[in-house]
C-alpha positions in Angstrom: 111.3 66.2 209.1 113.5 64.2 206.5 117.4 64.8 206.4 118.4 66.6 203.1 122.4 65.7 202.3 124.8 68.7 203.4 127.0 69.1 201.1 130.7 72.0 200.2 129.5 74.2 197.4 131.6 72.7 194.7 131.8 69.1 196.3 130.8 66.4 194.0 128.5 63.6 194.9 127.0 60.1 193.6 123.4 60.6 192.3 122.9 57.2 194.2 123.6 58.8 197.5 121.4 61.9 197.2 118.3 61.6 199.4 115.6 61.1 197.2 112.1 61.6 199.5 108.5 61.0 198.8 106.8 64.3 197.8 105.4 65.4 200.9 108.6 65.3 203.1 110.3 67.0 200.2 108.1 69.6 200.7 108.1 70.0 204.4 112.0 69.5 204.4 112.7 72.6 202.3 109.8 75.0 204.1 111.8 73.7 206.8 115.3 74.6 206.0 114.2 78.2 204.1 112.2 78.8 207.8 115.3 78.2 209.5 117.7 80.8 207.5 118.3 78.8 204.6 117.8 80.3 201.0 116.7 78.4 197.5 119.7 78.8 195.5 118.1 76.2 192.6 115.2 74.2 191.7 114.7 72.1 188.8 113.5 69.0 187.5 116.1 66.6 186.4 115.8 63.0 184.6 117.3 60.9 186.7 119.4 57.4 186.1 116.3 55.4 186.5 114.8 57.2 183.5 112.2 59.2 185.8 111.7 63.1 186.3 113.1 64.1 189.9 112.7 67.2 191.6 116.0 68.8 192.7 116.5 71.6 195.3 119.9 73.0 196.5 118.8 75.4 199.6 122.4 77.5 200.7 122.5 77.7 204.1 124.7 80.5 204.5 125.4 80.2 208.7 126.8 77.0 208.1 128.5 77.2 204.8 126.8 74.4 203.7 124.5 73.4 200.6 121.6 70.8 201.7 120.7 68.8 198.6 117.6 66.7 198.4 115.4 65.4 195.5 112.1 63.4 194.6 110.5 61.7 192.0 107.7 63.3 190.2 105.2 63.0 187.4 103.3 65.0 185.4 102.0 67.4 188.4 103.2 67.9 192.4 101.4 70.2 195.0 103.0 73.4 194.4 105.7 74.4 197.0 105.3 78.4 196.3 102.1 79.1 198.9 104.9 77.6 201.5 108.2 79.1 200.3 107.6 82.1 198.1 110.9 81.9 196.8 110.1 79.2 194.3 107.4 80.5 192.4 109.8 81.7 189.4 111.5 78.5 189.5 108.0 76.6 189.2 107.1 78.4 186.7 110.2 77.5 184.9 109.7 73.7 185.4 106.4 74.0 184.4 106.9 75.7 181.0 110.5 73.7 180.3 109.5 70.4 181.6 105.6 70.1 181.2 105.1 69.5 184.9 102.3 71.4 186.7 102.7 72.7 190.2 99.4 72.3 191.4 97.5 75.4 192.7 100.6 77.3 192.2 99.6 81.7 192.5 100.1 82.8 189.0 101.1 79.9 186.7 102.5 81.4 183.3 105.6 81.0 181.2 109.0 83.0 181.7 110.9 82.5 178.5 107.6 81.4 175.9 109.8 78.1 175.0 108.7 74.2 173.9 108.3 72.4 176.7 110.1 68.8 177.0 107.1 66.8 176.4 106.7 68.0 173.2 103.9 70.9 174.1 104.3 73.6 171.7 105.6 77.5 173.3 103.0 80.0 173.8 103.0 83.1 171.6 105.9 85.0 173.3 104.2 88.1 175.3 101.1 86.7 174.9 99.7 85.4 178.0 97.7 86.9 181.2 98.6 89.8 183.0 97.7 91.2 186.4 94.6 93.5 186.7 93.0 96.1 188.6 89.9 97.6 188.8 88.6 101.0 190.4 88.1 104.9 189.3 90.8 106.0 188.6 92.7 102.7 187.8 95.0 102.6 184.6 97.5 100.2 183.3 101.0 101.3 181.6 102.7 99.2 179.3 106.3 99.6 178.7 108.6 97.7 175.8 109.7 95.0 174.9 110.9 97.5 172.4 112.7 100.6 174.7 113.6 103.9 173.8 117.2 103.5 175.1 119.2 100.9 173.9 118.7 98.3 176.0 117.8 94.6 175.9 113.5 93.6 175.1 111.8 93.2 178.1 107.9 94.0 178.6 106.7 96.3 182.4 103.2 96.0 183.0 101.8 98.5 185.4 98.8 99.0 187.5 98.3 102.4 188.9 95.5 104.2 190.8 96.8 108.0 189.5 100.2 108.0 189.7 100.8 105.3 192.3 102.2 101.6 191.3 100.3 99.2 193.0 102.0 96.3 191.1 104.9 95.6 188.5 104.8 92.7 186.5 107.9 91.7 184.5 107.7 89.7 181.5 111.0 88.6 180.0 111.6 85.5 177.3 112.1 87.5 174.6 115.9 86.8 174.2 115.8 83.3 175.1 118.0 81.1 173.4 117.9 77.5 174.4 121.5 77.4 176.1 120.5 75.1 178.6 119.6 72.8 176.0 122.3 73.2 174.1 125.0 72.5 177.0 123.1 69.0 177.3 125.1 65.8 176.2 128.9 68.3 176.6 131.0 69.2 177.5 132.4 70.1 173.9 133.9 72.2 171.6 131.2 75.3 172.1 130.5 74.9 175.8 132.9 77.8 176.3 131.4 79.9 174.3 127.9 79.6 175.7 128.6 79.3 179.3 130.7 82.8 178.7 127.7 84.3 176.6 125.5 83.4 179.1 125.3 87.0 180.3 128.0 88.8 178.3 128.6 91.4 181.0 129.2 88.4 183.8 131.7 86.3 181.4 134.0 85.8 184.1 131.5 85.0 186.4 129.6 82.1 184.8 132.7 80.7 183.3 134.5 81.1 187.1 131.8 78.9 188.3 131.9 76.8 185.0 135.2 76.0 185.5 135.0 75.1 189.2 132.2 72.7 188.6 134.0 70.8 185.8 137.8 70.8 188.1 135.0 69.6 191.1 134.4 66.6 189.3 137.9 65.4 188.5 139.3 66.6 191.6 141.9 68.7 189.9 141.9 72.0 191.0 143.4 75.5 189.4 146.9 76.1 191.1 147.5 79.0 193.6 148.7 81.5 190.8 145.7 80.5 188.3 142.9 81.2 191.5 144.5 84.4 192.0 144.1 85.5 188.5 140.8 84.2 188.3 139.7 86.5 191.2 142.0 89.5 189.7 139.6 88.9 186.9 136.4 89.1 188.4 137.1 92.1 190.5 137.7 93.8 187.5 134.4 93.1 186.4 132.8 94.2 189.8 134.7 97.2 189.2 133.8 98.3 185.5 129.7 97.1 186.2 129.8 99.0 189.7 131.1 102.0 187.9 128.9 102.0 185.3 126.0 101.9 187.5 127.0 104.7 189.7 127.1 106.4 186.4 124.2 105.8 185.1 122.3 105.9 188.3 123.9 109.4 188.1 122.9 109.8 184.6 118.9 109.1 186.0 118.7 111.5 188.2 120.1 113.9 185.9 123.8 114.5 187.7 125.6 114.8 184.4 129.3 115.2 185.7 129.2 111.5 187.5 127.4 109.9 184.4 129.7 111.3 182.5 133.2 110.2 184.0 132.1 107.2 185.1 131.1 106.1 181.7 134.8 106.6 181.1 136.2 105.3 184.4 134.5 102.1 183.6 136.5 101.8 180.4 139.4 101.9 182.2 138.6 99.2 184.1 137.5 97.6 180.9 140.5 97.8 179.1 142.5 96.5 182.6 141.0 93.3 181.7 141.9 93.4 178.4 145.8 94.0 179.0 145.7 90.6 180.8 143.6 88.3 178.1 143.3 90.8 174.9 139.6 91.0 175.6 137.6 93.9 177.5 134.8 91.1 179.0 137.5 88.8 180.3 136.5 85.9 176.8 138.7 83.3 177.0 140.7 83.9 179.9 139.1 81.5 182.9 139.2 77.7 181.7 138.7 74.6 183.4 142.1 73.5 185.0 143.3 77.2 185.7 143.4 80.3 182.9 144.3 80.9 179.5 147.1 84.1 180.1 149.4 85.1 182.7 150.0 88.5 184.4 153.8 89.1 184.9 155.5 91.4 186.7 156.0 94.1 184.3 152.6 93.9 183.5 151.4 94.0 187.3 153.0 96.7 187.6 151.2 98.5 184.7 148.0 97.2 186.1 148.5 98.8 189.8 149.6 102.0 188.1 146.8 102.2 185.9 144.4 100.9 189.2 146.3 104.2 191.3 144.8 106.5 188.5 141.5 104.6 188.5 140.7 104.9 192.0 141.3 108.2 192.4 139.1 109.4 189.7 136.5 107.4 191.2 136.7 108.4 193.9 136.4 112.0 192.8 133.2 111.2 190.8 131.4 109.0 192.9 131.5 111.5 196.1 130.7 114.2 193.9 127.4 112.5 193.4 126.8 111.9 196.8 127.5 115.3 198.3 124.9 116.8 196.0 121.6 116.6 198.0 119.4 117.0 194.9 120.9 113.0 194.3 119.9 112.2 197.5 116.5 113.7 197.6 115.9 111.8 194.5 117.9 108.6 195.9 116.6 108.2 199.4 113.3 106.2 200.2 113.1 105.5 196.6 112.2 101.6 195.7 112.5 100.4 199.2 112.6 96.7 199.6 112.6 95.3 203.4 115.1 93.4 204.6 111.9 90.7 205.5 110.5 91.0 201.6 113.9 90.5 200.5 115.0 87.1 202.9 111.0 86.0 201.6 111.6 86.6 197.7 115.4 85.5 198.1 117.2 87.9 196.8 121.2 87.9 196.1 123.8 90.2 195.5 124.1 93.8 196.2 120.2 94.1 195.8 120.1 92.1 199.0 123.0 93.7 201.0 121.5 96.8 200.2 118.8 95.3 202.1 121.0 94.3 205.4 121.6 91.2 204.4 124.8 89.2 204.3 124.2 87.3 201.4 127.9 87.1 199.4 129.6 83.7 198.3 132.7 84.8 198.8 132.4 84.6 202.2 129.4 82.2 203.0 130.9 79.6 200.5 134.3 80.3 200.0 136.8 78.9 197.3 139.8 79.6 195.2 141.4 83.0 196.3 138.6 84.2 198.4 139.3 81.2 200.8 142.9 83.6 201.4 141.8 87.0 201.0 139.0 88.2 202.7 136.7 90.6 201.4 134.2 92.1 204.1 130.2 92.1 203.1 129.1 95.4 202.7 125.6 96.4 203.5 123.3 98.7 204.1 119.8 98.7 205.8 117.4 101.2 204.3 116.9 99.1 201.1 116.2 102.0 198.4 117.9 103.4 196.0 120.6 105.3 197.4 121.0 101.6 199.4 122.0 99.9 196.0 124.3 102.6 195.0 126.1 102.8 198.1 127.0 99.5 198.5 128.0 99.2 195.1 130.6 102.3 195.7 131.5 100.7 199.2 131.9 97.2 197.0 134.3 99.6 194.4 136.5 100.5 197.5 136.7 96.7 198.4 137.5 95.5 195.2 140.3 97.9 194.6 141.9 97.1 198.0 142.1 93.6 196.8 143.4 93.9 193.0 146.3 96.1 194.9 146.8 93.0 197.5 147.2 89.9 194.8 148.8 92.3 192.1 151.4 92.6 194.3 151.7 89.5 196.0 151.3 87.2 193.0 151.7 83.2 194.3 154.2 80.9 192.0 152.1 78.3 190.3 151.1 76.9 186.2 148.4 78.4 184.9 146.2 75.4 183.7 146.2 71.7 184.4 143.8 69.7 182.1 141.3 68.6 183.9 140.3 65.2 182.1 137.2 63.0 181.4 133.8 63.8 183.6 132.6 60.8 186.1 129.4 59.2 185.6 125.8 59.5 187.1 127.4 62.4 189.1 126.1 66.0 190.8 128.0 68.8 191.5 126.7 72.5 192.6 129.4 75.6 192.0 128.1 78.5 193.4 130.3 81.9 192.7 129.8 85.9 193.5 129.3 87.5 190.2 129.0 91.6 190.5 125.3 91.1 190.0 125.1 88.3 193.3 125.1 84.7 193.5 125.7 82.3 189.9 124.7 79.0 190.5 125.8 76.3 187.5 123.9 72.2 188.8 125.6 69.8 186.7 124.7 66.4 186.7 126.3 63.8 184.6 125.1 60.6 183.0 126.1 57.3 182.5 129.1 58.6 179.9 130.1 61.7 181.8 128.2 64.1 179.5 125.7 66.2 181.0 122.6 65.0 181.6 121.4 68.5 183.1 122.9 71.7 183.2 121.5 74.0 184.9 121.9 77.8 185.5 121.0 80.1 187.9 121.7 83.8 187.2 121.9 86.0 189.8 118.7 88.6 187.9 116.7 84.7 188.0 116.7 85.7 191.9 116.0 89.8 191.9 113.7 90.5 188.8 110.8 89.8 191.5 112.6 92.4 193.9 112.2 94.7 191.2 108.2 94.7 191.4 108.4 94.7 194.8 110.8 97.8 194.6 107.7 99.4 192.9 104.4 99.7 195.1 102.9 102.5 196.3 105.9 104.6 194.5 104.9 106.8 191.5 105.6 105.5 188.2 108.2 108.1 187.4 110.4 106.8 189.6 110.5 103.4 187.5 113.7 103.9 185.5 115.7 105.1 188.6 114.3 101.9 190.6 114.9 99.8 187.5 118.7 101.3 187.2 118.7 100.4 190.9 118.8 96.5 190.0 120.3 96.5 186.5 119.1 93.5 185.9 120.0 90.9 183.1 117.5 90.4 180.6 119.8 87.5 178.3 121.3 86.0 182.0 117.6 85.6 182.7 116.2 84.3 179.5 119.5 81.8 178.8 
């Protein structure tokens, strides 16, 4: 088996130094890495300096704390990798759609975003595609969306049912495709930061942190200790707000209104803490390449600590009330189960993976910045059901509060920002960051002028939408709203 190049997350490498394998060796090596416990963080097609297209794979080896990089030249088609590595099926569909490169013998090749391909082929009509079909007596099909009864983003769900039991859920997205990756090419520029912060609006800090780290890595100019601590505070406030909101929403889906009401208000308290730091509840403008744009002085730190104490007391009362209710537990437990083997095979990340017992967390597996010095335990639960996905969130809320309290009490000294400077030519960097939904991957290749030849983003939702489909198998169709909320994936973060 050929060798992949081991690098740290955030370690830049010259494109010329990447191992370029023959297609058979590329497939064998990537399959071997996954068989040995690695997970595919990214697979994309990329224009190479020689003018040819290449496949570029990033395998995350959590046991070693290393990313393993490999590439191979590719023409208009190549043998599909999905039959050997199932977690690649979504990536290969994206490559076919975006670049017009066909993975031959892919088990279910269809668009995921309905966009025009780079080779000039027009986009398919959005939502007009083949769907899985199931035949038999009492078999029926239920179509939901893309317009929903609630105020949520658009997405289409098609259920194949026998009676009330779901045999398969097919998820069709792409209704919010904005072409952000294409817009990023040729950057960085004045709008780059705005594109990054709106990749998924509820993950502003997560994506901005991945971008900032990639830019700093390319020029080997790191943010100060103070700036890294402030980024960590912003990231854990983002996690806190979204996990609290999700716990309330899960309570609402099973009709437990006290926790729904309380958590809706408490989520606002967490968002307001971010607004106190930078003037924006979602952290817009806070994280920038080279550091941060806003500081936390002693008076503000004291105010945030006081608010954090009040938030902790309120959220503990609201969430523990929910977990003590037998009616809630009877709806959470055993519903929407994903086994650890399935989660590993399809490449789940974030709380969805940790709820299956997998110790998948960038903060420990590939630590950077403040997470190299501040230990946050990985929170897992083995059952893989809606209860596990809710309970892991609650455990993480408590760990984030502990982290925030420690950092606010002991902020290190240091300047807020160091101007990063111009990017080097023909260089690759992969930046991982643990957003509140899970692993965020930014893959950046520069051209001979130090501009973005390729800017590839893998939001955690890209890994996890198929996990929702697996969770619905052999469940009653009435369990879909609860299962869907237990994953709470991003439509726009997927559609990009």
